[in-house]
Backbone as JSON Lines, residues from 0, in Angstrom:
{"i":0,"aa":"M","n":[0.83,-1.2,0.0],"ca":[0.0,0.0,0.0],"c":[0.86,1.26,0.0]}
{"i":1,"aa":"E","n":[1.97,1.22,0.75],"ca":[2.84,2.39,0.82],"c":[3.4,2.74,-0.56]}
{"i":2,"aa":"G","n":[3.72,1.7,-1.35],"ca":[4.22,1.94,-2.7],"c":[3.21,2.68,-3.56]}
{"i":3,"aa":"A","n":[1.96,2.31,-3.44],"ca":[0.9,2.97,-4.21],"c":[0.75,4.42,-3.78]}
{"i":4,"aa":"I","n":[0.85,4.66,-2.49],"ca":[0.74,6.04,-1.97],"c":[1.9,6.88,-2.49]}
{"i":5,"aa":"N","n":[3.1,6.32,-2.45],"ca":[4.27,7.06,-2.94],"c":[4.21,7.29,-4.45]}
{"i":6,"aa":"R","n":[3.74,6.3,-5.19],"ca":[3.62,6.45,-6.64],"c":[2.62,7.56,-6.97]}
{"i":7,"aa":"H","n":[1.51,7.59,-6.26],"ca":[0.5,8.62,-6.48],"c":[1.06,10.01,-6.15]}
{"i":8,"aa":"A","n":[1.71,10.12,-5.01],"ca":[2.28,11.42,-4.61],"c":[3.32,11.89,-5.61]}
{"i":9,"aa":"G","n":[4.15,11.0,-6.1],"ca":[5.15,11.37,-7.08],"c":[4.54,11.83,-8.39]}
{"i":10,"aa":"A","n":[3.54,11.11,-8.84],"ca":[2.87,11.48,-10.09],"c":[2.2,12.85,-9.97]}
{"i":11,"aa":"V","n":[1.5,13.07,-8.87],"ca":[0.84,14.37,-8.66],"c":[1.87,15.49,-8.62]}
{"i":12,"aa":"S","n":[2.98,15.26,-7.94],"ca":[4.02,16.27,-7.83],"c":[4.57,16.65,-9.21]}
{"i":13,"aa":"V","n":[4.9,15.65,-10.01],"ca":[5.45,15.93,-11.33],"c":[4.42,16.62,-12.22]}
{"i":14,"aa":"L","n":[3.21,16.09,-12.24],"ca":[2.18,16.64,-13.12],"c":[1.8,18.07,-12.77]}
{"i":15,"aa":"T","n":[1.76,18.39,-11.5],"ca":[1.29,19.73,-11.12],"c":[2.42,20.73,-10.89]}
{"i":16,"aa":"N","n":[3.52,20.29,-10.33],"ca":[4.6,21.23,-10.0],"c":[5.6,21.44,-11.12]}
{"i":17,"aa":"H","n":[5.85,20.43,-11.9],"ca":[6.89,20.52,-12.92],"c":[6.34,20.75,-14.32]}
{"i":18,"aa":"L","n":[5.15,20.3,-14.57],"ca":[4.6,20.41,-15.92],"c":[3.49,21.44,-16.02]}
{"i":19,"aa":"Q","n":[3.18,22.1,-14.92],"ca":[2.17,23.16,-14.89],"c":[0.81,22.69,-15.36]}
{"i":20,"aa":"N","n":[0.46,21.48,-15.02],"ca":[-0.86,20.94,-15.34],"c":[-1.8,21.1,-14.17]}
{"i":21,"aa":"K","n":[-3.07,20.97,-14.45],"ca":[-4.09,21.0,-13.4],"c":[-4.81,19.66,-13.4]}
{"i":22,"aa":"I","n":[-4.91,19.05,-12.24],"ca":[-5.63,17.79,-12.12],"c":[-7.11,18.11,-11.99]}
{"i":23,"aa":"I","n":[-7.9,17.61,-12.93],"ca":[-9.33,17.9,-12.92],"c":[-10.17,16.72,-12.43]}
{"i":24,"aa":"H","n":[-9.54,15.56,-12.34],"ca":[-10.26,14.37,-11.86],"c":[-9.24,13.4,-11.28]}
{"i":25,"aa":"D","n":[-9.48,12.95,-10.09],"ca":[-8.57,12.01,-9.42],"c":[-9.42,10.86,-8.9]}
{"i":26,"aa":"A","n":[-9.21,9.68,-9.46],"ca":[-10.09,8.55,-9.13],"c":[-9.27,7.34,-8.71]}
{"i":27,"aa":"T","n":[-9.92,6.45,-7.99],"ca":[-9.3,5.2,-7.56],"c":[-9.95,4.04,-8.3]}
{"i":28,"aa":"A","n":[-9.11,3.2,-8.9],"ca":[-9.62,2.03,-9.61],"c":[-9.08,0.73,-9.03]}
{"i":29,"aa":"K","n":[-8.41,0.81,-7.91],"ca":[-7.93,-0.37,-7.18],"c":[-7.11,-1.32,-8.06]}
{"i":30,"aa":"W","n":[-6.43,-0.75,-9.05],"ca":[-5.5,-1.47,-9.93],"c":[-6.21,-2.38,-10.94]}
{"i":31,"aa":"F","n":[-7.53,-2.22,-11.15],"ca":[-8.28,-3.12,-12.02],"c":[-8.81,-2.39,-13.26]}
{"i":32,"aa":"Q","n":[-8.7,-3.05,-14.4],"ca":[-9.16,-2.49,-15.67],"c":[-10.64,-2.13,-15.67]}
{"i":33,"aa":"P","n":[-11.54,-3.02,-15.25],"ca":[-12.97,-2.66,-15.31],"c":[-13.31,-1.44,-14.46]}
{"i":34,"aa":"L","n":[-12.7,-1.34,-13.3],"ca":[-12.95,-0.16,-12.46],"c":[-12.39,1.09,-13.11]}
{"i":35,"aa":"A","n":[-11.24,0.96,-13.77],"ca":[-10.65,2.1,-14.46],"c":[-11.55,2.56,-15.61]}
{"i":36,"aa":"M","n":[-12.17,1.62,-16.28],"ca":[-13.11,1.99,-17.35],"c":[-14.27,2.8,-16.78]}
{"i":37,"aa":"D","n":[-14.8,2.34,-15.66],"ca":[-15.9,3.07,-15.01],"c":[-15.47,4.46,-14.57]}
{"i":38,"aa":"R","n":[-14.29,4.55,-13.95],"ca":[-13.82,5.86,-13.46],"c":[-13.55,6.81,-14.63]}
{"i":39,"aa":"M","n":[-13.01,6.29,-15.74],"ca":[-12.74,7.14,-16.89],"c":[-14.03,7.62,-17.53]}
{"i":40,"aa":"T","n":[-15.02,6.76,-17.6],"ca":[-16.33,7.16,-18.13],"c":[-16.9,8.29,-17.28]}
{"i":41,"aa":"E","n":[-16.8,8.17,-15.98],"ca":[-17.26,9.24,-15.07],"c":[-16.48,10.53,-15.31]}
{"i":42,"aa":"A","n":[-15.17,10.41,-15.48],"ca":[-14.33,11.6,-15.7],"c":[-14.71,12.3,-16.99]}
{"i":43,"aa":"L","n":[-14.94,11.53,-18.04],"ca":[-15.3,12.12,-19.33],"c":[-16.65,12.82,-19.26]}
{"i":44,"aa":"K","n":[-17.6,12.24,-18.54],"ca":[-18.91,12.88,-18.4],"c":[-18.85,14.14,-17.55]}
{"i":45,"aa":"A","n":[-17.97,14.15,-16.55],"ca":[-17.88,15.29,-15.63],"c":[-17.06,16.44,-16.19]}
{"i":46,"aa":"N","n":[-16.19,16.18,-17.15],"ca":[-15.28,17.21,-17.66],"c":[-15.52,17.42,-19.14]}
{"i":47,"aa":"T","n":[-16.51,18.23,-19.44],"ca":[-16.91,18.45,-20.83],"c":[-15.94,19.34,-21.6]}
{"i":48,"aa":"T","n":[-15.03,20.01,-20.91],"ca":[-14.06,20.87,-21.6],"c":[-12.92,20.06,-22.19]}
{"i":49,"aa":"G","n":[-12.8,18.8,-21.83],"ca":[-11.79,17.94,-22.41],"c":[-10.72,17.53,-21.41]}
{"i":50,"aa":"I","n":[-10.07,16.44,-21.73],"ca":[-8.97,15.91,-20.93],"c":[-7.79,15.72,-21.86]}
{"i":51,"aa":"D","n":[-6.66,16.28,-21.48],"ca":[-5.47,16.2,-22.32],"c":[-4.54,15.04,-21.96]}
{"i":52,"aa":"V","n":[-4.48,14.69,-20.69],"ca":[-3.56,13.64,-20.24],"c":[-4.27,12.74,-19.25]}
{"i":53,"aa":"V","n":[-4.02,11.45,-19.37],"ca":[-4.53,10.48,-18.4],"c":[-3.32,9.69,-17.9]}
{"i":54,"aa":"Y","n":[-3.22,9.57,-16.59],"ca":[-2.13,8.8,-15.98],"c":[-2.74,7.65,-15.21]}
{"i":55,"aa":"G","n":[-2.22,6.46,-15.45],"ca":[-2.64,5.28,-14.71],"c":[-1.44,4.67,-14.02]}
{"i":56,"aa":"H","n":[-1.61,4.19,-12.82],"ca":[-0.5,3.62,-12.06],"c":[-0.02,2.28,-12.62]}
{"i":57,"aa":"N","n":[-0.83,1.61,-13.41],"ca":[-0.39,0.35,-14.0],"c":[-1.04,0.17,-15.37]}
{"i":58,"aa":"D","n":[-0.57,-0.82,-16.1],"ca":[-1.07,-1.05,-17.46],"c":[-2.57,-1.38,-17.51]}
{"i":59,"aa":"P","n":[-3.1,-2.23,-16.63],"ca":[-4.53,-2.51,-16.7],"c":[-5.4,-1.26,-16.5]}
{"i":60,"aa":"M","n":[-5.01,-0.37,-15.59],"ca":[-5.81,0.84,-15.39],"c":[-5.67,1.78,-16.58]}
{"i":61,"aa":"A","n":[-4.47,1.9,-17.12],"ca":[-4.28,2.75,-18.3],"c":[-5.08,2.21,-19.48]}
{"i":62,"aa":"D","n":[-5.07,0.9,-19.64],"ca":[-5.83,0.27,-20.72],"c":[-7.33,0.48,-20.52]}
{"i":63,"aa":"G","n":[-7.79,0.36,-19.29],"ca":[-9.21,0.59,-19.01],"c":[-9.62,2.01,-19.34]}
{"i":64,"aa":"A","n":[-8.76,2.97,-18.99],"ca":[-9.05,4.37,-19.32],"c":[-9.09,4.58,-20.84]}
{"i":65,"aa":"Y","n":[-8.15,3.96,-21.52],"ca":[-8.11,4.04,-22.98],"c":[-9.38,3.47,-23.61]}
{"i":66,"aa":"L","n":[-9.78,2.29,-23.15],"ca":[-10.98,1.64,-23.71],"c":[-12.23,2.48,-23.47]}
{"i":67,"aa":"A","n":[-12.33,3.09,-22.3],"ca":[-13.49,3.95,-22.01],"c":[-13.48,5.18,-22.91]}
{"i":68,"aa":"A","n":[-12.31,5.78,-23.09],"ca":[-12.22,6.97,-23.96],"c":[-12.52,6.61,-25.41]}
{"i":69,"aa":"K","n":[-12.09,5.43,-25.82],"ca":[-12.31,4.98,-27.19],"c":[-13.8,4.82,-27.49]}
{"i":70,"aa":"E","n":[-14.57,4.38,-26.48],"ca":[-16.01,4.2,-26.67],"c":[-16.66,5.53,-26.87]}
């Protein structure tokens, strides 16, 4: 669990402090593709202005986000 917390903190730090991005949606998918698909669908519905970057902590979550966006 500590590794996941550190990975999240590091990603947020880089994305917001170094790349001047704004996080508009932060979701938990518990490392599973189907949950990531659901969370990405929610993010897309909630953010009608668009999403430029999606970060997933692992390949299954990134793939789930991709599949949801593709639909």
